[in-house]
C-alpha positions in Angstrom: -39.9 -4.9 -42.6 -38.2 -3.3 -45.6 -38.0 -4.9 -49.0 -36.0 -4.1 -52.1 -37.1 -4.2 -55.7 -34.5 -3.8 -58.5 -35.5 -2.2 -61.8 -33.5 -2.4 -65.1 -34.0 -0.1 -68.0 -34.1 -0.4 -71.8 -31.7 1.2 -74.3 -33.7 4.4 -74.7 -35.1 4.7 -71.1 -33.5 7.7 -69.3 -35.0 9.2 -66.1 -33.9 11.8 -63.6 -35.2 11.1 -60.1 -34.0 12.9 -57.0 -31.1 14.4 -59.0 -30.0 10.9 -60.0 -29.9 9.6 -63.6 -31.3 6.1 -64.2 -30.6 4.5 -67.6 -29.5 1.3 -69.3 -26.2 1.3 -67.5 -27.5 1.1 -64.0 -30.0 -0.8 -61.8 -32.5 1.2 -59.6 -33.0 -0.2 -56.1 -36.3 0.8 -54.6 -36.5 0.3 -50.9 -40.0 0.0 -49.6 -42.3 -1.4 -46.9 -43.4 -5.0 -47.4 -47.0 -3.8 -47.6 -46.2 -1.8 -50.7 -45.6 -3.3 -54.2 -42.2 -2.2 -55.5 -43.4 -2.4 -59.1 -46.2 0.1 -58.3 -43.5 2.5 -57.0 -41.5 1.9 -60.2 -44.5 2.9 -62.3 -44.9 6.0 -60.2 -41.3 7.0 -60.6 -40.5 5.8 -64.2 -44.0 5.5 -65.8 -43.9 2.4 -68.0 -40.4 3.2 -69.4 -38.4 0.4 -67.7 -37.5 -3.1 -68.6 -37.6 -5.6 -65.8 -38.1 -5.9 -62.1 -36.4 -8.3 -59.6 -37.3 -8.8 -56.0 -34.6 -8.8 -53.3 -34.2 -12.6 -53.3 -33.6 -12.6 -57.1 -31.0 -9.8 -57.3 -28.3 -12.5 -58.1 -30.2 -13.0 -61.4 -29.0 -9.6 -62.6 -25.7 -9.9 -64.5 -24.0 -6.8 -63.3 -21.4 -6.7 -66.0 -24.1 -5.2 -68.2 -24.7 -2.4 -65.7 -21.3 -0.6 -65.4 -22.8 2.2 -63.2 -24.0 -0.3 -60.7 -27.0 -0.2 -58.3 -28.4 3.2 -57.5 -30.8 3.5 -54.6 -34.0 5.5 -54.9 -34.9 7.3 -51.6 -37.0 5.2 -49.4 -40.7 5.4 -50.1 -43.2 4.3 -47.5 
């Protein structure tokens, strides 16, 4: 079963992954197998330069008005 982990970024955190820019104005969506920890993938992709993580069930906790670029998916990692 696939899970989703959502990652937000701080003011100075800017990353380029798979030709996509991730920064303070978007939320990264990491799609992963349930046996894999989404936060571990976030550390692999973004090092420790991100702010907060949310699991799929808690995505409603993210106030999207603060992220005008919306949710950007990261290629599925298994």
